[in-house]
C-alpha positions in Angstrom: -0.1 -24.3 27.3 -3.3 -22.6 26.3 -4.6 -22.9 22.7 -2.9 -20.6 20.2 -5.6 -18.7 18.3 -4.5 -18.4 14.8 -6.4 -19.0 11.6 -5.0 -22.5 11.0 -2.9 -24.8 13.1 -0.1 -24.8 10.5 0.4 -21.1 10.8 1.3 -21.0 14.5 4.2 -23.2 15.1 7.0 -20.6 15.0 5.6 -18.8 18.1 5.3 -21.6 20.5 7.3 -19.7 23.1 4.2 -17.7 24.0 0.8 -19.0 25.0 -1.1 -17.0 22.3 -0.3 -14.9 19.3 -2.2 -12.0 20.9 0.2 -12.1 23.8 3.2 -12.1 21.5 2.1 -8.9 19.8 1.1 -7.4 23.2 4.6 -7.8 24.5 6.2 -6.5 21.3 4.4 -3.2 21.8 5.2 -3.3 25.5 8.9 -3.5 24.6 8.4 -0.5 22.2 6.7 1.5 24.9 9.6 0.7 27.3 12.1 2.1 24.7 10.0 5.3 24.4 9.9 5.6 28.2 13.7 5.4 28.4 14.0 7.9 25.6 11.7 10.3 27.4 13.6 10.0 30.7 17.1 10.3 29.2 18.7 13.4 30.5 22.0 13.1 28.5 23.0 16.1 26.5 25.8 17.5 24.4 26.1 21.3 24.3 27.3 21.0 20.7 24.2 19.2 19.6 21.6 21.0 17.4 19.2 21.6 20.3 21.7 23.7 22.2 23.5 25.4 19.3 20.1 26.7 18.1 19.3 27.8 21.7 22.6 29.7 21.9 22.0 31.3 18.5 18.5 32.7 19.4 18.8 33.1 23.2 18.5 36.7 24.5 20.0 38.0 27.7 18.0 37.3 30.8 16.9 41.0 31.2 16.0 41.3 27.5 12.5 40.6 26.1 12.0 37.4 24.1 12.3 37.7 20.4 10.0 35.9 18.0 12.9 33.7 16.8 13.7 32.7 20.4 10.0 31.9 21.0 9.7 29.8 17.9 12.9 27.9 18.7 11.6 27.1 22.2 8.3 26.2 20.7 10.0 23.5 18.6 11.2 21.6 21.7 7.8 22.0 23.5 5.9 20.8 20.4 8.2 17.8 20.0 7.9 16.9 23.7 4.1 17.0 23.5 4.2 14.8 20.3 6.5 12.3 22.1 4.1 12.0 25.0 1.1 11.4 22.8 3.1 8.9 20.6 4.0 6.9 23.7 0.4 7.0 24.8 -0.7 5.6 21.5 1.9 2.8 21.6 0.6 1.9 25.0 -2.8 1.8 23.5 -1.6 -0.6 20.9 -0.2 -2.9 23.6 -3.6 -2.8 25.4 -5.5 -3.3 22.2 -4.0 -6.8 21.9 -5.8 -8.1 25.0 -4.8 -11.7 25.7 -8.2 -12.4 27.2 -11.4 -10.7 28.1 -10.3 -7.5 29.9 -13.5 -7.4 32.0 -14.5 -11.0 32.8 -16.6 -9.8 35.7 -18.8 -7.9 33.3 -22.4 -9.1 33.4 -22.9 -9.2 29.7 -21.8 -11.7 27.1 -18.1 -12.5 27.6 -15.7 -11.5 24.8 -14.4 -14.5 22.8 -10.9 -14.4 21.1 -12.2 -12.6 18.0 -14.0 -9.9 20.0 -10.7 -9.3 21.9 -8.8 -9.0 18.6 -8.4 -5.4 17.4 -8.6 -6.0 13.7 -8.6 -2.7 11.7 -8.5 -0.6 14.9 -4.7 -1.4 15.3 -4.0 0.2 11.9 -5.9 3.3 13.0 -3.7 3.7 16.0 -0.6 3.0 14.0 -1.6 5.8 11.6 -1.7 8.2 14.4 1.7 7.1 15.6 3.1 7.7 12.1 1.6 11.2 12.1 3.1 12.1 15.4 6.6 10.7 14.7 6.7 12.2 11.3 5.7 15.6 12.7 8.3 15.5 15.4 11.1 14.4 13.1 10.0 17.0 10.5 10.3 19.7 13.1 13.5 18.5 14.6 15.3 18.1 11.3 18.6 17.6 13.3 20.8 17.7 10.2 19.2 20.9 8.9 20.2 24.5 9.5 18.6 26.3 12.5 16.7 28.6 10.2 15.1 25.6 8.5 13.9 24.3 11.8 12.5 27.8 12.6 10.6 27.9 9.3 9.1 24.5 9.9 8.0 25.5 13.5 6.4 28.6 12.0 4.5 26.5 9.5 3.2 24.1 12.1 2.2 27.0 14.3 0.2 28.5 11.4 -1.4 25.1 10.6 -2.4 24.6 14.3 -3.8 28.1 14.6 -5.7 27.9 11.4 -7.3 24.6 12.4 -8.0 25.9 15.9 -10.0 28.8 14.4 -11.7 26.7 11.8 -12.9 24.4 14.5 -14.4 27.3 16.4 -12.1 27.0 19.3 -11.6 29.9 21.7 -9.6 32.0 21.9 -8.8 32.6 18.2 -5.1 31.8 17.6 -4.4 32.9 14.0 -4.0 36.7 14.6 -1.4 36.3 17.3 0.4 33.5 15.4 0.6 35.7 12.3 2.3 38.4 14.5 4.7 35.8 15.9 5.7 34.4 12.5 6.1 37.8 10.9 8.0 39.0 13.9 10.6 36.3 13.1 11.1 37.9 9.7 9.0 35.4 7.7 6.5 36.4 4.9 3.2 34.6 5.1 1.4 33.3 2.1 -2.4 33.3 2.7 -5.3 33.6 0.3 -9.0 32.5 -0.1 -9.3 31.6 3.6 -7.0 28.6 3.0 -4.3 27.4 5.4 -1.5 29.9 5.5 2.1 29.0 4.9 5.4 30.8 4.3 6.4 32.4 1.0 9.2 30.6 -0.7 11.6 31.8 -3.4 9.9 29.6 -6.1 6.5 31.2 -5.4 5.0 28.1 -3.8 4.2 28.4 -0.1 5.8 26.1 2.5 3.1 24.7 4.6 2.6 21.9 7.0 0.5 18.7 6.5 0.9 15.2 7.8 1.4 14.1 4.2 4.3 16.5 3.8 5.9 15.3 7.0 5.5 11.6 6.3 7.0 12.0 2.8 9.9 14.1 4.0 10.8 11.7 6.9 9.9 8.3 5.6 10.0 8.8 1.8 7.8 6.6 -0.4 7.7 3.7 2.0 6.1 6.0 4.6 3.7 7.4 2.0 2.5 3.8 1.3 2.1 3.1 5.0 0.1 6.2 5.5 -2.2 5.5 2.6 -2.8 1.9 3.7 -3.4 2.8 7.3 -5.5 5.8 6.4 -7.7 3.5 4.3 -8.2 1.2 7.3 -8.9 4.1 9.6 -11.5 5.5 7.2 -13.1 2.1 6.6 -12.2 2.3 2.9 -13.4 -0.7 0.9 -10.2 -0.9 -1.1 -8.1 -1.1 2.1 -10.2 -3.9 3.7 -10.7 -6.0 0.6 -10.7 -9.8 1.4 -10.7 -9.2 5.1 -14.4 -10.0 5.7 -15.8 -13.4 4.8 -19.4 -14.4 4.6 -21.6 -17.5 4.0 -25.3 -18.1 3.5 -27.2 -19.4 6.5 -30.6 -20.9 6.9 -32.6 -19.2 9.6 -36.1 -19.5 11.0 -37.0 -16.0 9.6 -35.6 -16.9 6.2 -32.2 -17.3 4.5 -29.5 -14.8 5.5 -25.7 -14.3 5.7 -23.1 -14.8 8.4 -20.1 -12.5 8.4 -16.7 -13.0 10.0 -13.5 -10.9 9.8 -10.2 -12.4 9.1 -7.6 -12.1 11.8 -4.9 -11.2 9.2 -2.0 -12.6 11.4 0.8 -11.8 9.0 -0.5 -8.2 8.4 -0.5 -7.6 12.2 3.1 -8.8 12.5 4.1 -6.6 9.6 2.4 -3.7 11.3 4.3 -4.2 14.5 7.6 -4.4 12.5 6.7 -1.1 10.7 5.8 0.5 14.0 9.2 -0.5 15.4 10.9 1.1 12.4 8.9 4.3 12.8 9.8 4.6 16.5 13.4 3.9 15.8 13.6 6.9 13.6 12.1 9.1 16.3 14.6 7.8 19.0 17.5 8.2 16.5 16.5 11.8 15.7 16.1 12.6 19.4 19.6 11.2 20.0 21.1 13.4 17.3 19.1 16.5 18.3 20.1 16.4 22.0 23.5 14.6 21.6 22.6 11.4 23.3 24.2 7.9 23.1 20.8 6.2 23.6 19.4 5.6 20.1 17.0 3.4 18.2 19.3 0.3 18.0 17.0 -1.9 20.0 14.0 -0.8 18.0 15.8 -1.4 14.7 16.6 -4.9 15.9 13.0 -5.5 16.9 11.8 -4.3 13.5 14.1 -6.8 11.8 13.0 -9.6 14.1 9.4 -8.9 13.4 9.9 -8.7 9.7 11.3 -12.2 9.8 8.4 -13.4 11.8 5.9 -11.8 9.4 7.6 -13.6 6.5 7.3 -16.9 8.4 3.7 -16.3 9.2 2.9 -15.6 5.6 4.6 -18.8 4.5 2.9 -20.8 7.2 -0.5 -19.4 6.3 0.1 -20.1 2.6 1.0 -23.6 3.5 
């Protein structure tokens, strides 16, 4: 068996079934990726499920022009399908991020050692993107909500997308045609001072889309905490990376200096994988409800529970 690269020998003994900790995490994300693949390829449907009752509600006769409501309803499914593809790509990237060994040993430069193969904070950055994608998809789907609620949310995300497209200088400009689409569906737009537009609500406050809104709605305060922590890591915030970098003084020919080394944070990475499994389980569950499928997030819920136990064991072993 190859050496297990953990921070201290006492912290590794519970994962002796795999050659390295890196491989353990790699295969956990591979398993999540497999579940997303099966979800994407599942063609099961129930005509009484929200996806199809909404379609029947807004569908026009074949020889009739599409209405704005029908267009927005179809846009919901297209947007969620695109989000699902990108979430799956990011989970695949997480698996590849935990490279068990130097991914290019034939490279002529200096070989990667185990710490250089280790993703460190980069894994939290990818996880943040997964959380954004899943939260957005589940916020749009809202399988337990009324069809008009789903339509309003799609309108909001279309306005958000068009506004940011135009602010980024992308061509063609999207906001004018999106305004027409949303207003054509009977929604009043709230827009002022060149800020992101939203929909007028009865209480006077506009309904608008943001990742923070979606995360809070779908995952409550636990999701908000994940998003804040992972955003901190993504943005290199000092508070989020505290105590993850160690240093020591070194004597050098040119004079005294410092040597720096990042902690591998083994328990935090197992925790991250557990949270990722929980996030993905919600997505697969909502897809099952929305389309009326029997394939749900059970395997991912079980994986999340397994990894939560392993994270607790890793913390205990590291503390010991």
